[in-house]
N, CA and C of each residue as an Amber inpcrd file, in Angstrom:
protein
   360
  -1.6030000  50.2950000 -29.5100000  -1.8480000  49.6510000 -29.9050000
  -0.8670000  48.3560000 -29.1070000  -0.0170000  48.5530000 -29.2000000
   1.2060000  47.6600000 -28.7930000   0.5760000  47.2880000 -27.3700000
  -0.1760000  47.7030000 -26.3670000  -0.8510000  47.6030000 -25.0580000
  -1.8820000  46.5110000 -25.7040000  -2.0710000  46.3620000 -26.8260000
  -3.5630000  45.4070000 -26.8640000  -2.5440000  44.3720000 -27.0690000
  -1.6800000  43.8400000 -28.2040000  -0.5750000  42.7590000 -28.4350000
   0.1120000  42.6740000 -27.3000000   0.0640000  42.7790000 -26.0550000
   0.9420000  42.7600000 -25.6590000  -0.0210000  41.5650000 -24.2720000
  -1.4260000  42.6020000 -24.7260000  -2.3280000  41.9470000 -23.8490000
  -2.6440000  40.7500000 -23.5580000  -2.9620000  40.7410000 -24.8760000
  -3.4920000  39.2310000 -26.3190000  -2.0450000  38.4330000 -25.6460000
  -0.7840000  38.6600000 -25.5720000   0.0370000  37.8350000 -25.6140000
   0.2740000  36.9690000 -24.1480000  -0.2800000  38.0290000 -23.2920000
  -0.4230000  37.4860000 -21.8260000  -1.2640000  37.2320000 -21.9950000
  -2.2760000  37.1100000 -22.2430000  -3.7730000  36.1440000 -22.0690000
  -3.6880000  34.7730000 -22.7560000  -2.7150000  34.8390000 -23.8780000
  -2.4050000  33.3330000 -24.6660000  -1.6250000  32.6740000 -24.5150000
  -0.2530000  33.3220000 -23.1280000   0.4460000  32.5410000 -22.8150000
   0.0330000  32.1380000 -21.2190000  -0.8320000  32.4690000 -20.4030000
  -1.8400000  32.0940000 -19.0220000  -3.0570000  31.7210000 -19.8420000
  -3.1780000  31.2940000 -20.9270000  -4.5540000  30.1520000 -21.0780000
  -3.3540000  28.7520000 -21.6260000  -2.1390000  28.9480000 -22.2490000
  -1.6730000  28.1810000 -22.8390000  -0.7290000  27.5670000 -21.4230000
  -0.5220000  28.2680000 -20.3300000   0.0270000  27.6730000 -19.2280000
  -0.9490000  26.6570000 -18.5300000  -1.7980000  26.9390000 -18.1700000
  -2.9710000  26.8950000 -17.7220000  -3.5590000  25.0020000 -18.0420000
  -3.9100000  25.6000000 -19.6410000  -3.7100000  23.8770000 -20.1640000
  -2.6190000  22.9440000 -20.5360000  -1.4000000  23.7050000 -20.0900000
  -0.6510000  22.4850000 -19.8390000   0.1730000  21.6640000 -18.1070000
  -0.4320000  23.0460000 -17.4460000  -0.5930000  22.3080000 -16.0420000
  -1.4080000  22.0980000 -15.7410000  -3.1340000  21.8920000 -16.4000000
  -3.6350000  21.2580000 -16.1560000  -4.8620000  21.7380000 -15.0870000
  -4.3290000  23.4530000 -15.1770000  -5.4580000  23.8140000 -14.3980000
  -6.8400000  23.8620000 -14.6350000  -7.7160000  24.3700000 -13.9410000
  -9.3800000  24.0650000 -15.2110000  -9.6780000  25.5580000 -15.0780000
  -9.8420000  25.7530000 -16.4110000 -10.3150000  26.7180000 -16.8580000
 -11.8300000  27.2240000 -17.5490000 -12.5250000  27.8630000 -17.6490000
 -14.0030000  27.6090000 -18.3910000 -14.0080000  27.1770000 -18.8630000
 -14.5050000  26.3720000 -19.4070000 -15.0980000  25.0490000 -20.9590000
 -14.0100000  23.8680000 -20.1070000 -12.8330000  23.6060000 -19.9400000
 -12.0910000  22.9130000 -19.6650000 -12.8550000  21.3890000 -18.8710000
 -12.2510000  20.8500000 -19.4400000 -13.2590000  19.3670000 -18.8640000
 -12.5060000  19.1400000 -17.7950000 -13.4610000  18.3790000 -16.9190000
 -13.5650000  18.2890000 -15.3840000 -12.1840000  17.3280000 -14.5640000
 -11.0980000  16.5560000 -15.7300000  -9.5370000  15.9380000 -15.1930000
  -9.2950000  16.7180000 -15.9310000  -8.2750000  16.9200000 -14.5050000
  -7.4020000  17.3780000 -14.7140000  -5.7930000  16.6720000 -14.3560000
  -5.6600000  15.5340000 -15.3450000  -4.8470000  14.9550000 -14.7760000
  -3.8460000  15.2620000 -16.1250000  -2.6620000  15.2570000 -16.7030000
  -1.9010000  15.1430000 -17.3960000  -1.3600000  14.1420000 -17.6660000
  -1.7160000  13.9930000 -19.1640000  -1.3420000  12.7600000 -19.5990000
  -2.2180000  11.2570000 -18.9200000  -3.4040000  12.0420000 -19.5540000
  -4.7030000  11.3070000 -19.1150000  -3.7890000   9.7920000 -19.3540000
  -3.7110000   9.0730000 -20.3630000  -3.6130000   7.9400000 -20.4590000
  -1.8780000   7.4020000 -19.8340000  -1.5270000   7.7930000 -18.9190000
   0.0460000   7.6100000 -18.8030000  -0.4100000   7.0630000 -17.3700000
   0.6920000   5.8970000 -16.9080000   0.9720000   5.2920000 -16.4630000
   0.7120000   5.7100000 -15.3770000   0.5530000   5.3570000 -13.4460000
   0.4910000   5.7390000 -12.5360000   1.9700000   6.0590000 -12.1990000
   1.9660000   6.6020000 -11.1480000   3.5250000   6.3110000 -10.7030000
   3.7070000   5.1300000  -9.1720000   5.2670000   4.6380000  -9.4830000
   4.9310000   4.1120000  -8.5850000   5.0090000   4.1840000  -6.9610000
   4.0270000   4.0950000  -5.9490000   4.3880000   4.0630000  -4.8170000
   4.9310000   3.5230000  -4.0800000   6.0620000   3.7060000  -3.2890000
   6.7510000   3.1950000  -2.3670000   6.3760000   3.1600000  -0.5400000
   6.3670000   1.9390000  -0.0470000   5.8830000   1.7980000   1.1880000
   7.0690000   0.7930000   2.5520000   7.3440000   1.6170000   3.0350000
   7.8010000   0.5320000   3.8030000   6.9460000  -0.4680000   4.8320000
   7.7830000  -1.5970000   4.6360000   7.0840000  -2.7090000   5.0930000
   7.4740000  -2.5930000   6.9400000   6.5040000  -2.4680000   7.4170000
   6.4330000  -2.7120000   9.1000000   6.8430000  -3.9620000   9.4260000
   7.5830000  -4.0380000  10.8310000   7.4840000  -5.3800000  11.1520000
   6.4260000  -5.8940000  12.3190000   5.9430000  -7.2190000  11.3210000
   4.5540000  -7.9680000  12.1310000   5.2570000  -9.3840000  12.9430000
   6.9110000  -9.1010000  13.3700000   7.1370000 -10.5070000  13.6240000
   6.5730000 -10.4270000  14.9790000   5.8690000 -11.4130000  15.5140000
   5.1810000 -12.0440000  16.9480000   3.9020000 -10.8340000  16.8410000
   3.3250000 -10.7840000  16.2320000   1.6330000 -10.3150000  16.1330000
   1.1890000 -10.8220000  16.0590000  -0.3050000 -11.1600000  16.0690000
  -1.0060000 -12.0630000  16.0440000  -1.6660000 -12.8780000  14.5590000
  -1.9410000 -13.2800000  13.6010000  -2.4710000 -12.9860000  12.0780000
  -2.9150000 -11.9310000  11.6000000  -4.7070000 -12.2890000  12.4980000
  -5.4470000 -11.0100000  12.4740000  -4.5790000  -9.4850000  12.0210000
  -3.6750000  -9.4300000  13.2120000  -3.3540000  -7.4860000  13.4180000
  -2.3890000  -7.4400000  12.0650000  -1.7260000  -8.6490000  11.8850000
  -0.4690000  -8.2870000  11.1190000  -1.2260000  -8.7110000   9.7980000
  -2.2920000  -9.6580000   9.6630000  -2.4440000  -9.4570000   7.4300000
  -3.3710000  -8.0590000   7.9630000  -3.6850000  -7.0120000   8.8070000
  -4.5800000  -5.8360000   8.5700000  -4.0470000  -4.8390000   8.1360000
  -2.8000000  -4.9030000   9.1930000  -2.0810000  -4.1190000   9.1410000
  -1.3180000  -3.3680000   7.8370000  -1.0940000  -4.8760000   6.8460000
  -0.4150000  -5.4320000   5.7810000  -1.5090000  -4.8600000   4.5250000
  -2.4910000  -5.3710000   4.5360000  -3.5290000  -5.3000000   3.7130000
  -4.2610000  -3.8300000   3.7240000  -4.3740000  -3.0880000   5.2290000
  -4.0780000  -1.0980000   4.3990000  -3.0860000  -0.7470000   4.5510000
  -1.9690000  -1.2450000   4.3880000  -0.3200000  -0.7890000   3.2170000
  -0.6780000  -1.0230000   1.7880000  -1.7230000  -1.6350000   1.4210000
  -1.9270000  -2.2120000   0.6060000  -1.3050000  -3.8730000  -0.3670000
  -0.7270000  -4.1190000   0.6740000   0.4020000  -5.0750000   0.5020000
  -0.7560000  -6.6660000  -0.1970000  -0.3660000  -7.6290000  -0.3950000
  -0.9460000  -9.2280000  -0.5190000  -0.2770000  -9.5380000   0.6510000
  -0.8440000 -10.8000000   1.2100000  -0.1900000 -11.7890000   2.2900000
  -0.4330000 -13.1340000   1.2540000   0.7120000 -13.8760000   1.6230000
   0.8340000 -15.4990000   1.9530000   1.2140000 -15.9790000   2.7960000
   0.2400000 -16.9490000   3.2300000   0.5930000 -17.3330000   4.6130000
   1.4180000 -18.5810000   4.5760000   2.2340000 -19.0990000   5.6310000
   2.6060000 -20.4490000   5.4390000   2.3450000 -20.2590000   7.1180000
   1.8380000 -21.8820000   7.7360000   2.1280000 -22.1980000   8.7970000
   2.6510000 -23.4990000   9.4690000   3.6180000 -23.4320000  10.6340000
   3.6630000 -24.4220000  11.0970000   3.2200000 -24.7380000  12.3250000
   3.1650000 -25.9090000  12.4290000   1.9210000 -26.3190000  14.2210000
   3.0930000 -26.5900000  15.3650000   2.7280000 -25.9680000  16.4830000
   3.4620000 -26.5280000  17.4920000   2.2560000 -26.9380000  18.6640000
   2.5290000 -28.9380000  19.0950000   1.7660000 -28.9880000  20.3150000
   1.5530000 -28.7800000  21.4250000   0.7000000 -28.2560000  22.0390000
   0.9300000 -27.8220000  23.2930000  -0.2370000 -28.6710000  24.5540000
  -0.0030000 -28.7050000  25.6180000  -0.7620000 -29.5750000  26.3310000
  -1.7440000 -29.1490000  27.1730000  -2.6890000 -29.6260000  27.4000000
  -4.0310000 -29.6230000  27.7640000  -4.9910000 -28.2260000  29.0260000
  -3.3580000 -28.1720000  29.2980000  -3.4610000 -27.0990000  30.6220000
  -3.5920000 -26.2590000  30.2520000  -2.7590000 -25.3450000  28.9340000
  -2.5180000 -24.2540000  28.6770000  -3.5090000 -23.5500000  28.0840000
  -4.0010000 -23.2900000  27.5550000  -4.9730000 -21.7420000  26.4060000
  -4.4920000 -21.8150000  25.3360000  -4.7990000 -22.2310000  24.1670000
  -4.5820000 -21.9920000  23.3910000  -3.9210000 -20.3190000  22.9060000
  -3.2270000 -20.0250000  22.3210000  -2.8110000 -18.9280000  22.2470000
  -3.2040000 -18.2990000  20.6450000  -4.0150000 -17.3790000  19.9000000
  -3.8330000 -16.9780000  18.3660000  -2.6490000 -17.0610000  17.5720000
  -2.6790000 -17.8130000  16.2980000  -1.3940000 -17.7830000  16.0680000
  -0.3250000 -16.2990000  15.6600000   0.3720000 -16.7320000  15.9990000
   1.5060000 -15.6000000  15.8020000   2.1200000 -15.3330000  14.4630000
   2.8690000 -14.3470000  13.9130000   3.8370000 -14.2040000  12.9080000
   5.1030000 -14.7640000  13.3790000   5.7110000 -15.6930000  13.1040000
   7.3110000 -15.7910000  13.5490000   8.7090000 -15.3200000  12.3310000
   8.0520000 -15.6190000  11.4800000   8.9960000 -14.6060000  10.2750000
   8.6380000 -14.0040000   9.1280000   8.6020000 -13.2010000   8.4320000
   8.1510000 -11.7740000   7.5710000   9.0590000 -12.2720000   6.4350000
   8.9240000 -12.1240000   4.9650000   9.7620000 -11.8390000   4.0170000
   9.0060000 -10.4920000   2.5420000   9.0580000  -9.9130000   2.3190000
  10.5180000  -8.9280000   2.9230000  10.4930000  -8.5250000   4.1850000
  11.8730000  -8.6600000   5.0160000  11.4940000  -7.8130000   6.5690000
  11.1930000  -6.8070000   6.7220000  10.8410000  -6.1970000   7.8660000
  10.0590000  -5.3180000   8.4850000  11.5940000  -4.2460000   8.2880000
  11.0250000  -2.7430000   7.7840000  12.0320000  -1.6430000   7.6410000
  12.9210000  -1.6340000   6.2270000  12.0140000  -2.3860000   5.2160000
  12.4760000  -2.7770000   3.8730000  11.5240000  -1.6470000   2.7910000
  12.0010000  -1.0780000   1.7470000  11.2250000  -0.0130000   1.0320000
  10.6680000  -0.5580000   0.1110000   9.5310000  -2.0990000  -0.4200000
   8.7030000  -2.4960000  -1.5610000   7.9570000  -1.2470000  -2.2800000
   7.2110000  -1.9070000  -3.2050000   6.4390000  -0.7100000  -4.1560000
   5.0150000  -1.1840000  -3.5060000   3.9900000  -0.8750000  -3.4460000
   2.6650000  -1.1620000  -3.0340000   1.7680000  -2.1020000  -3.6110000
   1.5890000  -3.3040000  -3.0690000   0.7830000  -3.8170000  -4.5110000
   1.6440000  -5.0570000  -4.0810000   3.0090000  -4.7760000  -4.0140000
   3.8390000  -6.4170000  -3.6430000   3.2650000  -7.9570000  -2.5260000
   3.6660000  -8.4650000  -3.1770000   3.5950000  -9.8040000  -1.9520000
   4.9840000  -9.4090000  -0.5690000   3.6380000 -10.0550000   0.5450000
   4.3540000 -10.5140000   1.4860000   3.9960000 -11.2210000   2.1970000
   4.8980000 -12.7690000   2.5990000   4.9980000 -13.5460000   2.9560000
   5.3000000 -13.5930000   4.6410000   3.7280000 -14.3210000   4.8010000
   4.5790000 -14.6860000   6.3810000   4.1600000 -16.5300000   6.9910000
   5.3650000 -16.8210000   7.6280000   5.3110000 -17.9360000   8.2920000
   4.4740000 -17.5840000   9.3870000   3.6250000 -18.7120000   9.8220000
   2.9450000 -18.6010000  11.1300000   3.1680000 -19.8720000  11.8330000
   3.0270000 -20.0350000  13.6490000   3.0480000 -19.9990000  13.9560000
   1.5340000 -20.4670000  15.1810000   1.4430000 -21.6790000  14.4310000
  -0.0540000 -21.8080000  15.2820000   0.0310000 -23.5500000  15.8790000
  -0.9270000 -23.0710000  17.5240000  -0.9620000 -24.3630000  18.1450000
  -1.5210000 -25.4170000  18.2490000  -1.5950000 -26.1880000  18.4880000
  -2.3970000 -27.4870000  18.3750000  -2.5990000 -28.4270000  20.1060000
  -3.7560000 -28.8870000  20.4950000  -3.5350000 -29.7340000  21.3350000
  -2.8220000 -31.2480000  21.5210000  -2.0990000 -31.5630000  22.4760000
  -1.8850000 -32.8570000  22.2930000  -2.9430000 -33.9260000  22.6760000
  -3.4270000 -34.4410000  21.4550000  -4.6230000 -35.4160000  21.6230000
  -4.4790000 -36.6210000  22.3920000  -2.8550000 -37.4350000  22.4490000
  -3.4350000 -38.2400000  23.1820000  -3.3000000 -37.5160000  25.3920000
  -2.9390000 -36.7960000  25.3310000  -3.2410000 -35.8090000  26.8790000
  -4.5060000 -34.8670000  27.1820000  -5.2090000 -34.7000000  26.4090000
  -6.7320000 -34.1340000  25.5900000  -7.7470000 -35.4340000  26.9730000
């Protein structure tokens, strides 16, 4: 009789542990999350340094990491003999290397180029 009680206690402890840890058991729900109503954990991400990258490359890289991007543009005039380069990132905030929460706002200051109208 003692072995039967010991086996029953072990079985009960195993089922309790499986329930608490969220391990699937026969008849258990497919949701393995403990505390399904709990808020998701914050994910910290290192901000990459995108200074001197083109705008599309910088925005793509930051977006893939889950950041929201805000941009401001400053224009620089160039003469007609030079081809127009794509906009480049001149400044960013927060700086590359900082640890921030995924989904944070990243501000980019871009330098865009325009032709000098009187010279073309």
